N, CA and C atoms as a LAMMPS dump frame, in Angstrom:
ITEM: TIMESTEP
0
ITEM: NUMBER OF ATOMS
216
ITEM: BOX BOUNDS ff ff ff
-5.0000000000000000e+02 5.0000000000000000e+02
-5.0000000000000000e+02 5.0000000000000000e+02
-5.0000000000000000e+02 5.0000000000000000e+02
ITEM: ATOMS id mol type element x y z
1 1 1 N -303.13 -317.2 311.357
2 1 2 C -303.009 -315.945 312.065
3 1 3 C -302.407 -316.209 313.437
4 2 1 N -301.422 -315.449 313.812
5 2 2 C -300.771 -315.644 315.098
6 2 3 C -301.569 -314.992 316.21
7 3 1 N -301.247 -315.342 317.437
8 3 2 C -301.911 -314.759 318.588
9 3 3 C -301.34 -313.406 318.963
10 4 1 N -300.289 -312.987 318.288
11 4 2 C -299.649 -311.714 318.601
12 4 3 C -300.424 -310.559 317.993
13 5 1 N -300.642 -309.517 318.78
14 5 2 C -301.253 -308.297 318.248
15 5 3 C -300.367 -307.119 318.571
16 6 1 N -300.382 -306.148 317.715
17 6 2 C -299.595 -304.945 317.937
18 6 3 C -300.211 -304.129 319.068
19 7 1 N -299.379 -303.557 319.929
20 7 2 C -299.918 -302.711 320.989
21 7 3 C -300.577 -301.471 320.395
22 8 1 N -301.604 -300.985 321.06
23 8 2 C -302.274 -299.777 320.583
24 8 3 C -302.731 -298.963 321.78
25 9 1 N -303.082 -297.734 321.503
26 9 2 C -303.557 -296.833 322.554
27 9 3 C -304.893 -297.32 323.088
28 10 1 N -305.14 -297.017 324.341
29 10 2 C -306.394 -297.438 324.985
30 10 3 C -307.611 -296.845 324.284
31 11 1 N -307.485 -295.626 323.761
32 11 2 C -308.629 -294.991 323.098
33 11 3 C -308.684 -295.305 321.6
34 12 1 N -307.833 -296.195 321.142
35 12 2 C -307.825 -296.606 319.739
36 12 3 C -309.097 -297.394 319.435
37 13 1 N -309.756 -297.095 318.327
38 13 2 C -310.984 -297.819 317.979
39 13 3 C -310.798 -299.33 317.861
40 14 1 N -309.582 -299.804 317.695
41 14 2 C -309.362 -301.245 317.556
42 14 3 C -309.867 -302.003 318.788
43 15 1 N -309.753 -301.421 319.959
44 15 2 C -310.249 -302.07 321.174
45 15 3 C -311.764 -302.234 321.111
46 16 1 N -312.419 -301.195 320.665
47 16 2 C -313.877 -301.24 320.556
48 16 3 C -314.303 -302.233 319.49
49 17 1 N -313.607 -302.258 318.384
50 17 2 C -313.942 -303.186 317.307
51 17 3 C -313.785 -304.631 317.779
52 18 1 N -312.744 -304.904 318.521
53 18 2 C -312.547 -306.264 319.047
54 18 3 C -313.663 -306.647 320.022
55 19 1 N -314.067 -305.703 320.847
56 19 2 C -315.15 -305.971 321.786
57 19 3 C -316.457 -306.215 321.046
58 20 1 N -316.713 -305.437 320.011
59 20 2 C -317.905 -305.646 319.185
60 20 3 C -317.905 -307.065 318.622
61 21 1 N -316.766 -307.514 318.148
62 21 2 C -316.672 -308.861 317.582
63 21 3 C -316.948 -309.924 318.645
64 22 1 N -316.436 -309.715 319.859
65 22 2 C -316.685 -310.684 320.926
66 22 3 C -318.172 -310.743 321.288
67 23 1 N -318.815 -309.59 321.37
68 23 2 C -320.243 -309.555 321.691
69 23 3 C -321.046 -310.185 320.557
70 24 1 N -320.649 -309.921 319.321
71 24 2 C -321.342 -310.527 318.184
72 24 3 C -321.232 -312.05 318.232
73 25 1 N -320.061 -312.546 318.602
74 25 2 C -319.88 -313.994 318.735
75 25 3 C -320.769 -314.552 319.842
76 26 1 N -320.881 -313.812 320.939
77 26 2 C -321.77 -314.235 322.021
78 26 3 C -323.211 -314.332 321.528
79 27 1 N -323.612 -313.366 320.712
80 27 2 C -324.972 -313.394 320.173
81 27 3 C -325.215 -314.621 319.305
82 28 1 N -324.246 -314.973 318.504
83 28 2 C -324.373 -316.169 317.666
84 28 3 C -324.512 -317.408 318.556
85 29 1 N -323.708 -317.481 319.595
86 29 2 C -323.777 -318.625 320.497
87 29 3 C -325.106 -318.672 321.251
88 30 1 N -325.595 -317.503 321.686
89 30 2 C -326.892 -317.447 322.351
90 30 3 C -328.016 -317.838 321.4
91 31 1 N -327.898 -317.426 320.153
92 31 2 C -328.893 -317.812 319.15
93 31 3 C -328.948 -319.319 319.01
94 32 1 N -327.781 -319.921 318.868
95 32 2 C -327.722 -321.373 318.721
96 32 3 C -328.336 -322.077 319.927
97 33 1 N -328.001 -321.567 321.102
98 33 2 C -328.535 -322.171 322.321
99 33 3 C -330.056 -321.992 322.389
100 34 1 N -330.541 -320.815 321.997
101 34 2 C -331.982 -320.56 322.032
102 34 3 C -332.726 -321.42 321.016
103 35 1 N -332.147 -321.616 319.848
104 35 2 C -332.783 -322.46 318.83
105 35 3 C -332.894 -323.894 319.336
106 36 1 N -331.856 -324.363 320.01
107 36 2 C -331.872 -325.728 320.551
108 36 3 C -332.845 -325.876 321.72
109 37 1 N -332.814 -324.899 322.613
110 37 2 C -333.66 -324.961 323.821
111 37 3 C -334.187 -323.573 324.144
112 38 1 N -335.3 -323.168 323.534
113 38 2 C -335.857 -321.83 323.806
114 38 3 C -336.207 -321.661 325.293
115 39 1 N -335.592 -320.623 325.877
116 39 2 C -335.846 -320.311 327.283
117 39 3 C -335.912 -318.801 327.442
118 40 1 N -336.788 -318.321 328.303
119 40 2 C -336.914 -316.87 328.51
120 40 3 C -335.619 -316.21 328.97
121 41 1 N -334.825 -316.896 329.793
122 41 2 C -333.582 -316.289 330.269
123 41 3 C -332.592 -316.04 329.137
124 42 1 N -332.639 -316.862 328.11
125 42 2 C -331.765 -316.632 326.952
126 42 3 C -332.191 -315.388 326.188
127 43 1 N -333.497 -315.152 326.119
128 43 2 C -333.974 -313.932 325.467
129 43 3 C -333.502 -312.693 326.228
130 44 1 N -333.477 -312.777 327.535
131 44 2 C -332.971 -311.671 328.349
132 44 3 C -331.488 -311.442 328.055
133 45 1 N -330.732 -312.516 327.958
134 45 2 C -329.301 -312.398 327.655
135 45 3 C -329.077 -311.816 326.263
136 46 1 N -329.883 -312.24 325.299
137 46 2 C -329.769 -311.708 323.937
138 46 3 C -330.057 -310.213 323.945
139 47 1 N -331.104 -309.821 324.65
140 47 2 C -331.441 -308.398 324.742
141 47 3 C -330.302 -307.612 325.378
142 48 1 N -329.686 -308.158 326.416
143 48 2 C -328.567 -307.474 327.072
144 48 3 C -327.387 -307.307 326.119
145 49 1 N -327.072 -308.337 325.361
146 49 2 C -325.959 -308.224 324.408
147 49 3 C -326.268 -307.178 323.34
148 50 1 N -327.536 -307.071 322.938
149 50 2 C -327.919 -306.041 321.968
150 50 3 C -327.742 -304.639 322.56
151 51 1 N -328.065 -304.498 323.833
152 51 2 C -327.833 -303.217 324.503
153 51 3 C -326.341 -302.92 324.577
154 52 1 N -325.551 -303.947 324.827
155 52 2 C -324.093 -303.781 324.847
156 52 3 C -323.59 -303.289 323.494
157 53 1 N -324.117 -303.881 322.421
158 53 2 C -323.706 -303.46 321.083
159 53 3 C -324.085 -302.011 320.815
160 54 1 N -325.247 -301.62 321.283
161 54 2 C -325.677 -300.234 321.102
162 54 3 C -324.721 -299.27 321.803
163 55 1 N -324.319 -299.609 323.015
164 55 2 C -323.357 -298.782 323.75
165 55 3 C -322.002 -298.765 323.048
166 56 1 N -321.591 -299.908 322.533
167 56 2 C -320.318 -299.98 321.81
168 56 3 C -320.356 -299.161 320.531
169 57 1 N -321.514 -299.084 319.906
170 57 2 C -321.657 -298.25 318.702
171 57 3 C -321.385 -296.789 319.044
172 58 1 N -321.929 -296.337 320.16
173 58 2 C -321.694 -294.966 320.608
174 58 3 C -320.212 -294.738 320.889
175 59 1 N -319.605 -295.685 321.583
176 59 2 C -318.179 -295.592 321.893
177 59 3 C -317.346 -295.555 320.616
178 60 1 N -317.684 -296.4 319.654
179 60 2 C -316.933 -296.431 318.394
180 60 3 C -317.04 -295.095 317.666
181 61 1 N -318.223 -294.515 317.645
182 61 2 C -318.39 -293.208 316.99
183 61 3 C -317.54 -292.144 317.669
184 62 1 N -317.496 -292.16 319.002
185 62 2 C -316.681 -291.184 319.734
186 62 3 C -315.202 -291.378 319.428
187 63 1 N -314.76 -292.609 319.463
188 63 2 C -313.341 -292.876 319.214
189 63 3 C -312.962 -292.576 317.766
190 64 1 N -313.877 -292.835 316.855
191 64 2 C -313.612 -292.527 315.453
192 64 3 C -313.445 -291.015 315.267
193 65 1 N -314.302 -290.235 315.898
194 65 2 C -314.188 -288.785 315.754
195 65 3 C -312.921 -288.274 316.432
196 66 1 N -312.505 -288.911 317.545
197 66 2 C -311.259 -288.511 318.204
198 66 3 C -310.069 -288.786 317.293
199 67 1 N -310.065 -289.939 316.644
200 67 2 C -308.968 -290.29 315.74
201 67 3 C -308.936 -289.317 314.562
202 68 1 N -310.097 -289.019 314.022
203 68 2 C -310.151 -288.096 312.89
204 68 3 C -309.673 -286.709 313.285
205 69 1 N -310.026 -286.248 314.497
206 69 2 C -309.573 -284.95 314.989
207 69 3 C -308.064 -284.945 315.202
208 70 1 N -307.564 -286.043 315.725
209 70 2 C -306.126 -286.164 315.998
210 70 3 C -305.333 -286.192 314.703
211 71 1 N -305.886 -286.856 313.677
212 71 2 C -305.181 -287.002 312.413
213 71 3 C -305.306 -285.788 311.501
214 72 1 N -306.189 -284.865 311.856
215 72 2 C -306.383 -283.666 311.017
216 72 3 C -305.326 -282.626 311.243
Protein backbone atom coordinates (compact mmCIF):
# COMPACT_ATOMS: atom_id res chain seq x y z
CA UNK A 1 0.00 0.00 0.00
CA UNK A 2 1.41 3.38 -0.94
CA UNK A 3 1.55 6.41 1.31
CA UNK A 4 -0.57 8.38 -1.14
CA UNK A 5 -4.18 9.07 -0.23
CA UNK A 6 -6.85 10.72 -2.29
CA UNK A 7 -7.86 14.19 -1.11
CA UNK A 8 -11.26 14.40 0.53
CA UNK A 9 -13.54 16.97 2.08
CA UNK A 10 -12.90 17.95 5.68
CA UNK A 11 -16.36 16.73 6.71
CA UNK A 12 -15.89 13.40 4.90
CA UNK A 13 -16.27 10.45 7.29
CA UNK A 14 -12.92 9.10 6.07
CA UNK A 15 -11.13 11.58 8.35
CA UNK A 16 -13.07 10.34 11.34
CA UNK A 17 -12.50 6.71 10.42
CA UNK A 18 -8.75 7.30 10.18
CA UNK A 19 -8.74 9.00 13.57
CA UNK A 20 -10.69 6.10 15.07
CA UNK A 21 -8.05 3.72 13.73
CA UNK A 22 -5.23 5.80 15.24
CA UNK A 23 -6.93 5.89 18.65
CA UNK A 24 -7.60 2.15 18.45
CA UNK A 25 -3.90 1.57 17.75
CA UNK A 26 -3.03 3.72 20.76
CA UNK A 27 -5.30 1.56 22.89
CA UNK A 28 -3.54 -1.59 21.74
CA UNK A 29 -0.18 -0.04 22.57
CA UNK A 30 -1.41 1.13 25.99
CA UNK A 31 -2.76 -2.35 26.66
CA UNK A 32 0.60 -3.90 25.86
CA UNK A 33 2.37 -1.40 28.07
CA UNK A 34 -0.10 -1.97 30.92
CA UNK A 35 0.25 -5.76 30.68
CA UNK A 36 4.03 -5.41 30.91
CA UNK A 37 4.03 -2.82 33.69
CA UNK A 38 0.63 -2.14 35.31
CA UNK A 39 0.51 1.49 36.42
CA UNK A 40 -2.43 3.69 37.43
CA UNK A 41 -1.43 6.42 34.97
CA UNK A 42 -1.81 3.97 32.09
CA UNK A 43 -5.35 3.21 33.22
CA UNK A 44 -6.08 6.93 33.11
CA UNK A 45 -4.69 7.11 29.57
CA UNK A 46 -6.76 4.09 28.51
CA UNK A 47 -9.88 5.70 29.93
CA UNK A 48 -9.11 8.93 28.06
CA UNK A 49 -8.69 7.10 24.76
CA UNK A 50 -12.04 5.37 25.36
CA UNK A 51 -13.64 8.77 25.88
CA UNK A 52 -12.01 9.92 22.65
CA UNK A 53 -13.53 6.95 20.84
CA UNK A 54 -16.94 7.77 22.25
CA UNK A 55 -16.68 11.33 20.94
CA UNK A 56 -15.48 10.06 17.57
CA UNK A 57 -18.49 7.74 17.41
CA UNK A 58 -20.77 10.77 17.75
CA UNK A 59 -18.81 12.63 15.09
CA UNK A 60 -18.96 9.65 12.73
CA UNK A 61 -22.74 9.39 13.13
CA UNK A 62 -23.12 13.11 12.35
CA UNK A 63 -20.89 12.92 9.30
CA UNK A 64 -22.61 9.78 8.08
CA UNK A 65 -26.01 11.46 8.26
CA UNK A 66 -24.60 14.54 6.46
CA UNK A 67 -23.27 12.34 3.65
CA UNK A 68 -26.56 10.50 3.39
CA UNK A 69 -28.48 13.80 3.26
CA UNK A 70 -26.11 15.16 0.63
CA UNK A 71 -26.38 12.02 -1.49
CA UNK A 72 -30.19 11.90 -1.33
